[in-house]
C-alpha positions as YAML, in Angstrom:
chain: A
units: angstrom
residues:
- id: 1
  name: UNK
  ca: [205.10, -67.36, 11.36]
- id: 2
  name: UNK
  ca: [203.41, -64.16, 10.20]
- id: 3
  name: UNK
  ca: [200.67, -64.85, 7.70]
- id: 4
  name: UNK
  ca: [200.73, -63.54, 4.15]
- id: 5
  name: UNK
  ca: [197.55, -61.57, 4.87]
- id: 6
  name: UNK
  ca: [199.28, -59.76, 7.75]
- id: 7
  name: UNK
  ca: [202.26, -58.95, 5.57]
- id: 8
  name: UNK
  ca: [200.11, -57.64, 2.74]
- id: 9
  name: UNK
  ca: [198.16, -55.39, 5.11]
- id: 10
  name: UNK
  ca: [201.37, -54.05, 6.72]
- id: 11
  name: UNK
  ca: [201.63, -51.24, 4.20]
- id: 12
  name: UNK
  ca: [203.58, -48.82, 6.34]
- id: 13
  name: UNK
  ca: [206.33, -47.19, 4.31]
- id: 14
  name: UNK
  ca: [209.91, -47.93, 5.32]
- id: 15
  name: UNK
  ca: [210.22, -44.32, 6.52]
- id: 16
  name: UNK
  ca: [207.93, -45.18, 9.46]
- id: 17
  name: UNK
  ca: [210.03, -48.20, 10.56]
- id: 18
  name: UNK
  ca: [213.40, -48.71, 12.19]
- id: 19
  name: UNK
  ca: [216.20, -50.38, 10.28]
- id: 20
  name: UNK
  ca: [215.65, -53.57, 12.31]
- id: 21
  name: UNK
  ca: [211.89, -53.54, 11.60]
- id: 22
  name: UNK
  ca: [212.49, -53.09, 7.86]
- id: 23
  name: UNK
  ca: [214.95, -55.99, 7.74]
- id: 24
  name: UNK
  ca: [212.66, -58.25, 9.80]
- id: 25
  name: UNK
  ca: [209.69, -57.41, 7.56]
- id: 26
  name: UNK
  ca: [211.75, -58.10, 4.43]
- id: 27
  name: UNK
  ca: [212.82, -61.51, 5.78]
- id: 28
  name: UNK
  ca: [209.20, -62.37, 6.72]
- id: 29
  name: UNK
  ca: [207.97, -61.36, 3.26]
- id: 30
  name: UNK
  ca: [210.51, -63.59, 1.50]
- id: 31
  name: UNK
  ca: [209.78, -66.49, 3.88]
- id: 32
  name: UNK
  ca: [206.04, -66.14, 3.15]
- id: 33
  name: UNK
  ca: [206.78, -65.89, -0.58]
- id: 34
  name: UNK
  ca: [208.77, -69.14, -0.58]
- id: 35
  name: UNK
  ca: [206.20, -70.87, 1.66]
- id: 36
  name: UNK
  ca: [203.46, -70.07, -0.86]
- id: 37
  name: UNK
  ca: [205.36, -71.08, -4.01]
- id: 38
  name: UNK
  ca: [203.12, -74.08, -4.67]
- id: 39
  name: UNK
  ca: [200.15, -74.64, -7.01]
- id: 40
  name: UNK
  ca: [197.53, -74.13, -4.30]
- id: 41
  name: UNK
  ca: [198.93, -70.92, -2.79]
- id: 42
  name: UNK
  ca: [200.88, -69.23, -5.58]
- id: 43
  name: UNK
  ca: [198.50, -66.25, -5.63]
- id: 44
  name: UNK
  ca: [199.54, -65.51, -2.02]
- id: 45
  name: UNK
  ca: [203.18, -65.57, -3.14]
- id: 46
  name: UNK
  ca: [202.43, -63.20, -6.01]
- id: 47
  name: UNK
  ca: [200.50, -60.86, -3.67]
- id: 48
  name: UNK
  ca: [203.87, -60.10, -2.08]
- id: 49
  name: UNK
  ca: [205.12, -58.48, -5.32]
- id: 50
  name: UNK
  ca: [204.88, -54.81, -6.21]
- id: 51
  name: UNK
  ca: [202.70, -53.99, -9.22]
- id: 52
  name: UNK
  ca: [205.86, -53.27, -11.24]
- id: 53
  name: UNK
  ca: [207.58, -56.57, -10.44]
- id: 54
  name: UNK
  ca: [210.61, -57.69, -12.43]
- id: 55
  name: UNK
  ca: [211.21, -61.47, -12.18]
- id: 56
  name: UNK
  ca: [214.32, -62.89, -13.82]
- id: 57
  name: UNK
  ca: [215.83, -66.33, -14.37]
- id: 58
  name: UNK
  ca: [219.09, -65.36, -16.13]
- id: 59
  name: UNK
  ca: [220.38, -68.89, -16.78]
- id: 60
  name: UNK
  ca: [217.26, -69.56, -18.86]
- id: 61
  name: UNK
  ca: [217.08, -66.05, -20.37]
- id: 62
  name: UNK
  ca: [213.65, -65.35, -18.86]
- id: 63
  name: UNK
  ca: [212.42, -61.91, -17.73]
- id: 64
  name: UNK
  ca: [208.84, -61.24, -16.66]
- id: 65
  name: UNK
  ca: [207.45, -57.79, -15.82]
- id: 66
  name: UNK
  ca: [203.80, -58.49, -15.10]
- id: 67
  name: UNK
  ca: [202.32, -60.43, -12.15]
- id: 68
  name: UNK
  ca: [200.12, -62.46, -14.55]
- id: 69
  name: UNK
  ca: [203.21, -63.49, -16.54]
- id: 70
  name: UNK
  ca: [204.96, -64.47, -13.32]
- id: 71
  name: UNK
  ca: [201.94, -66.54, -12.25]
- id: 72
  name: UNK
  ca: [201.94, -68.35, -15.60]
- id: 73
  name: UNK
  ca: [205.69, -69.02, -15.28]
- id: 74
  name: UNK
  ca: [205.15, -70.49, -11.80]
- id: 75
  name: UNK
  ca: [202.37, -72.75, -13.07]
- id: 76
  name: UNK
  ca: [204.76, -73.99, -15.77]
- id: 77
  name: UNK
  ca: [207.42, -74.68, -13.12]
- id: 78
  name: UNK
  ca: [204.86, -76.71, -11.13]
- id: 79
  name: UNK
  ca: [204.06, -78.73, -14.29]
- id: 80
  name: UNK
  ca: [207.79, -79.33, -14.93]
- id: 81
  name: UNK
  ca: [209.47, -80.03, -11.57]
- id: 82
  name: UNK
  ca: [208.74, -82.12, -8.49]
- id: 83
  name: UNK
  ca: [210.77, -81.25, -5.40]
- id: 84
  name: UNK
  ca: [212.41, -84.17, -3.62]
- id: 85
  name: UNK
  ca: [214.49, -82.18, -1.12]
- id: 86
  name: UNK
  ca: [215.59, -78.64, -0.30]
- id: 87
  name: UNK
  ca: [218.69, -77.59, 1.58]
- id: 88
  name: UNK
  ca: [218.49, -74.04, 2.94]
- id: 89
  name: UNK
  ca: [222.08, -72.80, 3.19]
- id: 90
  name: UNK
  ca: [221.81, -69.13, 4.17]
- id: 91
  name: UNK
  ca: [219.51, -66.12, 4.08]
- id: 92
  name: UNK
  ca: [220.17, -62.53, 5.14]
- id: 93
  name: UNK
  ca: [218.77, -59.09, 4.47]
- id: 94
  name: UNK
  ca: [219.38, -55.37, 4.43]
- id: 95
  name: UNK
  ca: [216.81, -52.59, 4.23]
- id: 96
  name: UNK
  ca: [216.63, -53.02, 0.45]
- id: 97
  name: UNK
  ca: [217.68, -56.59, -0.37]
- id: 98
  name: UNK
  ca: [217.15, -60.19, 0.73]
- id: 99
  name: UNK
  ca: [219.68, -62.82, -0.35]
- id: 100
  name: UNK
  ca: [218.77, -66.53, -0.23]
- id: 101
  name: UNK
  ca: [221.04, -69.47, -1.09]
- id: 102
  name: UNK
  ca: [219.68, -73.00, -1.30]
- id: 103
  name: UNK
  ca: [219.94, -76.30, -3.12]
- id: 104
  name: UNK
  ca: [216.91, -78.11, -4.48]
- id: 105
  name: UNK
  ca: [216.86, -81.74, -5.52]
- id: 106
  name: UNK
  ca: [214.15, -82.00, -8.15]
- id: 107
  name: UNK
  ca: [212.91, -84.43, -10.76]
- id: 108
  name: UNK
  ca: [212.03, -83.11, -14.21]
- id: 109
  name: UNK
  ca: [208.49, -84.43, -14.94]
- id: 110
  name: UNK
  ca: [207.35, -82.06, -17.69]
- id: 111
  name: UNK
  ca: [208.54, -79.73, -20.42]
- id: 112
  name: UNK
  ca: [206.78, -76.42, -19.71]
- id: 113
  name: UNK
  ca: [209.78, -74.39, -18.39]
- id: 114
  name: UNK
  ca: [211.40, -72.42, -21.23]
- id: 115
  name: UNK
  ca: [215.07, -73.16, -21.82]
- id: 116
  name: UNK
  ca: [215.36, -75.83, -19.11]
- id: 117
  name: UNK
  ca: [218.57, -77.62, -20.14]
- id: 118
  name: UNK
  ca: [217.61, -81.19, -19.13]
- id: 119
  name: UNK
  ca: [214.97, -83.69, -20.34]
- id: 120
  name: UNK
  ca: [212.04, -85.31, -18.55]
- id: 121
  name: UNK
  ca: [213.17, -87.97, -16.08]
- id: 122
  name: UNK
  ca: [216.39, -86.20, -15.09]
- id: 123
  name: UNK
  ca: [217.14, -85.97, -11.37]
- id: 124
  name: UNK
  ca: [218.63, -82.54, -10.73]
- id: 125
  name: UNK
  ca: [220.60, -80.80, -8.01]
- id: 126
  name: UNK
  ca: [219.85, -77.12, -8.58]
- id: 127
  name: UNK
  ca: [221.77, -74.42, -6.76]
- id: 128
  name: UNK
  ca: [219.24, -71.60, -6.37]
- id: 129
  name: UNK
  ca: [220.58, -68.22, -5.41]
- id: 130
  name: UNK
  ca: [217.86, -65.59, -5.11]
- id: 131
  name: UNK
  ca: [218.29, -61.86, -4.84]
- id: 132
  name: UNK
  ca: [215.13, -59.99, -3.87]
- id: 133
  name: UNK
  ca: [214.96, -56.22, -4.11]
- id: 134
  name: UNK
  ca: [212.42, -54.97, -1.60]
- id: 135
  name: UNK
  ca: [210.25, -51.87, -1.45]
- id: 136
  name: UNK
  ca: [208.11, -51.09, 1.59]
- id: 137
  name: UNK
  ca: [207.83, -54.77, 2.54]
- id: 138
  name: UNK
  ca: [207.07, -56.08, -0.95]
- id: 139
  name: UNK
  ca: [209.24, -57.74, -3.58]
- id: 140
  name: UNK
  ca: [210.02, -55.34, -6.45]
- id: 141
  name: UNK
  ca: [212.57, -57.57, -8.20]
- id: 142
  name: UNK
  ca: [213.32, -61.29, -7.91]
- id: 143
  name: UNK
  ca: [216.38, -62.71, -9.62]
- id: 144
  name: UNK
  ca: [216.62, -66.50, -9.42]
- id: 145
  name: UNK
  ca: [220.09, -67.67, -10.41]
- id: 146
  name: UNK
  ca: [219.52, -71.35, -11.26]
- id: 147
  name: UNK
  ca: [222.58, -73.56, -11.61]
- id: 148
  name: UNK
  ca: [221.28, -76.78, -13.18]
- id: 149
  name: UNK
  ca: [223.31, -79.94, -12.51]
- id: 150
  name: UNK
  ca: [222.47, -83.60, -12.76]
- id: 151
  name: UNK
  ca: [222.25, -85.17, -9.32]
- id: 152
  name: UNK
  ca: [225.57, -86.88, -8.58]
- id: 153
  name: UNK
  ca: [227.42, -85.33, -11.55]
- id: 154
  name: UNK
  ca: [231.01, -84.12, -11.02]
- id: 155
  name: UNK
  ca: [229.79, -80.50, -10.74]
- id: 156
  name: UNK
  ca: [227.17, -81.44, -8.11]
- id: 157
  name: UNK
  ca: [229.45, -80.46, -5.28]
- id: 158
  name: UNK
  ca: [228.67, -77.84, -2.63]
- id: 159
  name: UNK
  ca: [229.94, -76.69, 0.74]
- id: 160
  name: UNK
  ca: [226.98, -77.29, 3.05]
- id: 161
  name: UNK
  ca: [227.11, -75.38, 6.36]
- id: 162
  name: UNK
  ca: [226.52, -77.38, 9.55]
- id: 163
  name: UNK
  ca: [223.36, -75.39, 10.30]
- id: 164
  name: UNK
  ca: [221.74, -75.98, 6.87]
- id: 165
  name: UNK
  ca: [218.06, -76.83, 7.07]
- id: 166
  name: UNK
  ca: [217.16, -79.95, 5.06]
- id: 167
  name: UNK
  ca: [213.57, -80.80, 4.13]
- id: 168
  name: UNK
  ca: [212.59, -83.95, 2.24]
- id: 169
  name: UNK
  ca: [209.33, -84.35, 0.33]
- id: 170
  name: UNK
  ca: [207.31, -87.20, -1.12]
- id: 171
  name: UNK
  ca: [208.35, -87.64, -4.75]
- id: 172
  name: UNK
  ca: [204.88, -87.61, -6.24]
- id: 173
  name: UNK
  ca: [203.89, -85.74, -9.40]
- id: 174
  name: UNK
  ca: [202.04, -82.61, -8.37]
- id: 175
  name: UNK
  ca: [203.70, -82.51, -4.94]
- id: 176
  name: UNK
  ca: [205.78, -79.39, -4.49]
- id: 177
  name: UNK
  ca: [207.98, -78.17, -1.71]
- id: 178
  name: UNK
  ca: [206.29, -75.52, 0.42]
- id: 179
  name: UNK
  ca: [209.56, -73.62, 0.81]
- id: 180
  name: UNK
  ca: [211.04, -74.11, -2.64]
...
């Protein structure tokens, strides 16, 4: 996989790339972003944002417009959720957007995420649909549509494609999925 450092230094504007190169770079940037969404590497994930980032979680009514605010929100997520499993359903891109659809099985272990609709101890199945708007290989807008459901509840029902990628993680407080 391309490293985050390589992606950050690839500052060529889209106008210098082919359509295929732009799409490939956008997919690599989002992959690196997800890979670094963990307490130890979150600054590498944030380095893939533009300076004028807009980060939204509409189901919780949250909008952040500053990389420092986004970092703080991520740290609160890490203090609130432990990832047990992720199921990557699909990801595709255009020259301007990357769409990612996944399911995360998480355990609520804290109370730092604003407007999280379930209490500590709840096992969740969260459908996470991300839309990333890209600009010259960086993320200018991230919208994380979070559909919170208790694991095993009647509304915890999804159509999982045969080629879905499933990763399981140790359920230990402080352990976070590298691709979540």
